N, C-alpha and C positions, 0 to 999 in steps of 0.2 A: 504494500500500500504506500506508494510513493508520496501520497498527500500527507503522510505523517512522518516527519523527519526530525532528527536532532540538529539544531543549529545553535552554535556557540554554547553547547552544553545544556540547551533547553529544548524540550519537546514542543514542536510546532504543528499546527494544522494548516496545511498549505504554507503561506508566508506569515502567519500570525502566531505569536507566542501564546501558549496556554497560560503562562504566567501573567501576561498582559490581560487576557480575558478574565482570569480569576480576580485580578485587581479591580476590574470594573464591575463584574456581575456577581462576584462571590462564588462560594461553593455550597452544596453540590450544584453542578450546571451541566446540561447536555450541550455538546458542541459538535456540529456537523460540517462536513466538507462538501461543498457544491461540486467541486471538480471530481470527487470520487463518484458521486451519483451520476454525473454526466458520463464519466468513463464507463461505468457499469452498463448504462443504457446503450451507449455506443457499441460496447463489446457484444451484447446480446443482439442488437439490431444488425451489426456487421456479420455475425455468424449466420443469421437468417438470410441476409442479402447474398451471401456467398453460396449458400446451399439451395435456396428456394428460387423458383421463377419469379420474375418481377411482378407478375399479376397474382401471385399467391403469397405475398408478404403478410405476415400476421399483424393484427392490431395488438400492440403491447399495452395491455391494460394493467397499470400498477395496482397491486393489491394493497390499498392504503391502510388496512388495519395494522400494517407493520409500522407506519409512522404517518400520522394524518395531519401534521401541521400544514396549514394552508400555504405557507411559503414553500414547503417541500413539494406540495401538489402543483403549485404554480411553476416551479422549476421543471417538473416532469411534463407538464402541459406545454411549456415552451419548447421542450425537446421533441414534441410531436406524439407523446404517448396518450393512451386512453386511461380509463380508471375502472377498477373493480371495487365495488362497495358492498358492505354487509349491514348497513343501517341507514335510517333516514338522516341521522347526524352526518354520516360520511357523504351522503348525497348532497347535503347542504354545503359541506366543506368543499366538495368538488365543484359545485356550481359557483361558489364564491371564488374559487381559483380559476374560473373562466373556462372550465371544460365544457365542450359541446356535449349536450345530453346524449347525442347519438354516438358518443364514444365512451359511454358509461354502461357497464354491465353490473347487474345486481345478483348477489348470491346470498346464501344463508338459509338455514332450515326452519326458521320461525319468524317469517316476515309478518309484521302486524298489519292490521287494517290501515292504520295511519301511514305506515311505510309504503304499502302497496298503492294507496291513493297518491302519495307524493311521487312515486316512481312513474305512475301513469300520467300524472299532470306534467311532469318534467319531460316526458317522452324519451326515456332512456332506450339505449340500443336493444337491450333484451333483459328479461328476468329469467334467471336460472331456477327451474322448478326442482324442488327436492323431494316432493311426495305428491301422490294423487289428491289427498285432502287439500294441499296447498293449491293445486290446479283449480279445484272447485272454488276455493276461497277467492282466487284471483279472478276467475270467471264471474263470480257474483259481483265483485266490485267493479270490474270493467264494464259489465252490462249496465250496472247502475249509473256509471259515469259516461257510458256510451263512448268509451275510448278503447281501441283495440290494443291488446297486450301482445307484444312479440315475445315468445318464450322459447327456451330450449330446455330439454330434460337432462338433469344431471345423472349420468350413468355410473353406477357403482360396479367396477369391474372385478371386485374381490382380489385386488392386487395390493399387497402391503408396501407402503412407501413412507419414508419419513425417518428422521434421525432419533426420534423418541416416540414411545407408545402414545403419548398424549397429542402428538402432531401427525399421526398417521390417519388418513381419512378415506382410504380406498378399499377397506376390508368390509366383508358383508356384515360384520358385527358393529361397524361404526355407524353413527347416526346419519351419515351423509349419503345422499343419492338414492337411486332406484334400481332395482334388479332389471335384468333384460326383459323378462316377461311383463313387468310393470311398465317398462318403456313403451312396448307395443300397445298396451292397454291405454296408456296416457295419450299417445298420438290418436288413437281411435276416439277417445273421449273429446279431445280438443277439436277433432274434425267436426263434431256436432255443436261446437260452441261458436256463436256468432262473433264474439269479441275476443277470441283467443286465436293467435296465429302460431302454430307449432312449427318451428323453423330448423331445429337441429338438436344437437347433443352437447353437453359439457362433461368434463371429467377433471378431477383433481385428486390425486392419490396421497398427498401429504407434503410436508415441508422438510427441507434438508435431505433431499434425495440425491445421493452421491453417485449412483451407478446408472449409466445409460441403459443397461439391461433392464432395470426396473421400469423405466419409461417405455422401453421397447415392449415389454410384456403387456403393459396397459394399452399402448397404442394398437397392438395386434388384435385386441378385442373389438376395435371399432369397425373395421371393414365388414365383418359379418353382420353386425347390428345395423349399420347403414344400408347394406345390401338388402337385408330382410325388410327394413322399413320401406325402402323404395319399391321392392317387389309387391308390397301391399298398397302401393299408390300414394305413399306419404312423401312430402317434400323434406329433404335434408340439405339445406343450403348453408348451414353454419356448424362449425365444430370449435368449441371452446375447450382447448386441451390443458387448461390450468397452468400452474406454475410449479413451485417446489424446488427451484434451483437453489443450491446450497451456497453458503459462505464459509470461510475458514475462521473458526474460533481459536483453534489450537494448531494442530498439524495435520488436519484432515486432507485427503486427496480430493480435489475439486472435480466437479462434473466436466467432462470433455464436451464443451459447447458445440464444437464442430461435429462430433459424432452424434450428439443429440439432434442438431439441425439436419444431419443426413437422414436420421430415422424419420423426422418430420417430413422430409422430402420424399422418402421412399414409401412411407405408409399413409400419411395424411394427405399430401398433395394429390395423389391419384383419385381421392374421393371427391375432388372437384367442388370444394366448399370454401366459403370465407373461413379464415383461421384466426382464432383469438387466443392469446396467451395471457397469463396472470402472474407476472413476476412481482414479488413483494420484497421479502428480506434480501434477495439477491441485489436489488438496486440500492438499498439504503443501509443494510446491516453494518457493514464495515466503514460506513461514512462517519460514524459517530464515536465519541468518547464521552464518558461521564467523569467530569472533573471533580475531584474530592480533596479534602484536607485532612491530614492526620490530626486527630484529637489527642490520642495518648498511645504510648507504647507500654503495654501492660505485661510484665513478666509473670509467669505462673510456674507451677512446679515442674511441668514437663513440656511447656510450650510458651511461646510469646505471642500475645494478641496485639495486632495492629488495629486500633480502633479509629475508624474514619467517620466523617460527618455524613456520609452517604448511608442509607439504610434500605431495607427490603421494600419499603414503600416507594422508594425512588427507582429501584431496579429489582423487579420481582423474579426474574428468570432463574437465578441461582437457587432461591428458595423453592420455587415452583417446579423446576425441571432438573435440579442439581446441575445446572448449566455452567460450563466453564467460560470464564472471561479472563483474557490476559490483563494483568495489572502491572503498571510500571510507574516509576517516578517521573515527574516533570522536570525536576532539577536534580543535581547531585547524582547523576546517572552512572557515574563511574565508582560509586562507593562499594566497598566490599559487601558480599551477600550474606544473608542469614535467612532462617525460616520463620515465617509468620503465619498465624491464622488471621486472615483479614476479616474483620467483623464490623457491623454497624451498631448504632446506639439503641435500637429497639429491644424491648424486653422479651425477646424470643430467641432461643438457640438457633432457630432457622434463619435468623438475621446474620448469615455468614456468607461471605463471598468466596472464600477459599480456605483450605486447611493445609498446613505444612508447606505453604508456597514459598519458594526461594526467591527473595527480593533483595534489592539493595537496602542496606541499613538506613534507617530514617529516624525522624524525631517529630515531636509535636510541631505543627505549623507547616510542615512540608506538603507539597502538592503531589497527588497521585492521579493517574488516569486509568480508568477502567475501559478497556477497548471493546469494540464490536457491539456498541450499544445504540446504533442508529435504528435498529428494528426491535420492536417489542420492549422498548425501554420506557420512554416517557409515556407512551400511549397506554401502558399497563400500570402506570404509577397511581398512587392513591394518597389519601390524607390520613392513613392509619397513624394512630398516636397523635392526631391533630398536628401532623407535620405538613408544612406548606410544600407544595411541589416545586421542583427546580425550574429555573428558566431554560429556554432553548435558544441557542445561538447558531447562526449559519455563517460560515466563512466562505468567502469568494476571493481567492488570490490574496491580496494584502489588505482586504477590507472584511469587516464582519458586521452583522446586525443582530440585535436581540429580536427573535421572531416570536417569542412568547415571554413575557416578563415573569419574574419570580412571584409566586403567590405570597400573600402574607397570612398570618394567623387570623388577622381581622377579616380577611376575605372569606376564610373558612367559617368562622363563627357567625358572620353576617347571614349565612344561609339558614341558621337555626332560629326558630321562633318559639317563644314561650306562650302557650295559650292563656287567655284571660283568667281561666278558672284556676291557674296555678299561681296567680299574682295576688298577694295579700292585699 
């Protein structure tokens, strides 16, 4: 990640010192590199352009649940991307970032009435159907509004994909998608619905999928289903083949994008449809660091705790998934190394970022950077322990901007209201 370099002994994001950012915005703070996001988008787009015909280039719809800050969305919109959303809130963020509604696709297993109405009113490109009851729900609302819903059915291929059990989504026991037989039933039902246009299929097998062979196994299930649908007289003009492209947190072997693109060309392109992809973490994950300050170095009987001002409410992934994040000092980067358990201030043992991690010796007041936090970092943060959420900062070359200010405790408490009957 060339956007993160040591310059004059200090860790920088692009050309901006993290020490300088900490002086202005304090810590904890999320800091993102615009150049990294652009580079990832260009790499994925370039792999597709090299392997696929010009008239079959995919619409790259950023899965914004990974990082939904409107500035990040605007950056990806400027690059020519589309958007994949999973809530009405994400729809509104996308529209605020000036995305054309016809480049927005909606997924999710539990779309509410309010969300479906918002999607139809906005005129999104498609709604990905996760169940037959959802199909009936959408039809009822579309009929009431007299707005046609363009839909595709999410096919569950029973293919395991994902770097952790909790982010694998393509197995028959997972809550996502519809079996092959239900796909045929869904198309038949949609054919009799005046305000529903069934246009194709979607598929997403999980996140952090490292092997091309896993995608290959999933892709190879599609030609048979598409062929059977067409033999029954149904239109299949779109295939949304999801995302799941991994990033490197530690020393993982990354997906061979060229090989992946070749499988798309060999298996998906011959089906003669529009192609949609949903990259999320891949675009933003390694764009970010979570800037932290050491509060204490606490010696214990058989270990030393490095207590930082960042907690599990700021970055949930280590507690939720036992996820690894690289941690390094911002300054004093050539100090001798020792082992620390890196922990936060919250009163739970789960508020731990690493155990027995070898790091440069440090002391109170020093700055640390937790890497690979551009995805599922701020967007999963909370106010647990009445802790105010960190600011977000976007770096572009030698300039940076605060794209979300730090919350205050006053902001949090202002949301609480005491009813009259509790007031003496």
